C-alpha positions, 0 to 999 in steps of 0.5 A, spaced: 471 507 486 467 502 490 466 502 497 471 497 502 469 496 508 474 495 513 475 491 520 479 492 525 487 491 524 492 485 526 494 487 533 501 483 532 502 486 525 501 493 528 506 491 534 511 489 530 511 495 528 512 498 533 518 494 534 515 489 539 515 483 537 508 480 540 509 475 544 513 480 548 508 485 548 504 486 556 497 486 557 498 494 557 500 494 552 495 490 548 490 493 551 492 500 548 493 497 542 488 495 541 484 500 544 487 505 539 485 500 533 478 501 535 479 509 534 481 509 528 476 504 524 472 509 526 476 515 525 479 513 517 475 514 511 478 510 506 478 511 499 481 508 492 481 508 484 484 505 479 486 504 471 488 499 467 493 499 462 496 496 457 504 495 458 510 496 453 517 494 456 524 499 454 530 499 456 530 504 461 523 502 464 516 500 463 511 505 458 503 505 460 499 505 454 498 513 456 505 514 455 507 515 462 514 512 463 515 508 469 523 508 470 527 502 473 530 496 472 527 493 477 519 493 476 521 492 469 523 486 471 519 485 476 512 485 470 516 481 465 511 476 465 504 482 464 501 484 458 497 490 463 497 493 469 492 496 475 495 502 477 492 503 484 492 508 489 489 508 496 488 513 503 485 512 510 483 520 509 486 526 512 483 525 519 487 519 520 493 523 520 489 529 524 488 524 530 496 522 530 498 529 531 493 530 535 495 524 539 503 527 538 501 533 543 498 528 549 501 521 549 507 520 544 506 512 545 498 513 543 501 517 537 506 511 535 501 506 537 496 509 532 501 510 527 502 503 526 495 501 527 494 506 521 500 502 517 497 495 518 490 498 516 492 502 509 496 495 508 489 491 510 486 496 504 489 495 499 490 487 500 482 488 500 482 492 493 487 487 490 481 482 492 477 486 488 481 487 482 483 480 481 477 477 479 476 483 473 481 478 470 479 471 470 484 466 469 490 471 470 495 471 475 498 477 479 505 478 482 505 482 489 503 490 488 509 494 487 510 501 490 513 507 488 520 507 493 521 500 492 528 498 488 529 503 483 523 506 481 522 512 484 518 517 489 518 522 484 513 517 480 507 518 485 506 526 482 504 523 475 501 516 477 497 521 482 495 525 476 494 519 471 489 516 476 485 524 478 487 523 485 487 529 488 479 531 485 477 524 486 479 522 493 483 527 495 490 524 495 497 528 493 503 529 493 507 534 497 514 537 493 518 532 495 513 527 492 511 524 499 503 522 499 498 526 503 494 524 507 500 520 509 497 513 511 496 513 503 499 507 497 500 508 490 501 501 487 502 497 480 499 490 480 501 486 474 497 482 470 499 475 467 495 471 462 499 464 464 502 462 470 508 467 473 514 466 477 514 464 484 517 470 487 513 474 483 507 472 488 503 475 492 505 479 497 498 474 500 501 468 499 507 469 502 509 465 510 512 472 512 506 476 510 503 478 517 510 479 519 513 483 514 515 491 515 516 492 507 509 492 507 508 498 511 509 502 506 507 498 501 514 494 498 516 487 498 522 484 500 524 480 493 525 473 497 518 470 496 
């Protein structure tokens, strides 16, 4: 795991997560979100880890060379051009969850702002991880990252993925009995690696014109359009 330095989350993105178009936010709301973003930045303790696996394709999903089957047609189709995949996970740390809970006891608007800033910050972390990983595969091409819970890839996959990455021990990232990630502001994802150009509809979210306003990115997912 390599250290990644985060910058303040995008305020407009956090406002969109709050359900407020940036152009409709008044000065007081924007100031609140900016203050929450700065507070969050000193609270977050980003950690991440990954492994690279060879892929084989089966009728009911994609199998990693570790033996783990990732079920579903959506991921299989999404990775159809790929021979390998980086399986990654990342978290902002338990301190962020604590900050949100404490804020909920005092000011729900502030708690919402912190929560949405944290979602934007978690996506920034994942984008920076992608930028770290892609140079490891010179000349290769990458579809957008794909997370459990998107399409027909079930959330249940979170648990074996975390075990595969030894995430509970190495970065303190676990899954609940219902397979939700804890700490909450965390992501698991599969980033395919292709040795030839891929279809444009599989390109990275970072190249999408709707990148900065996309609600699907809040959970590490994708709209399926671009």
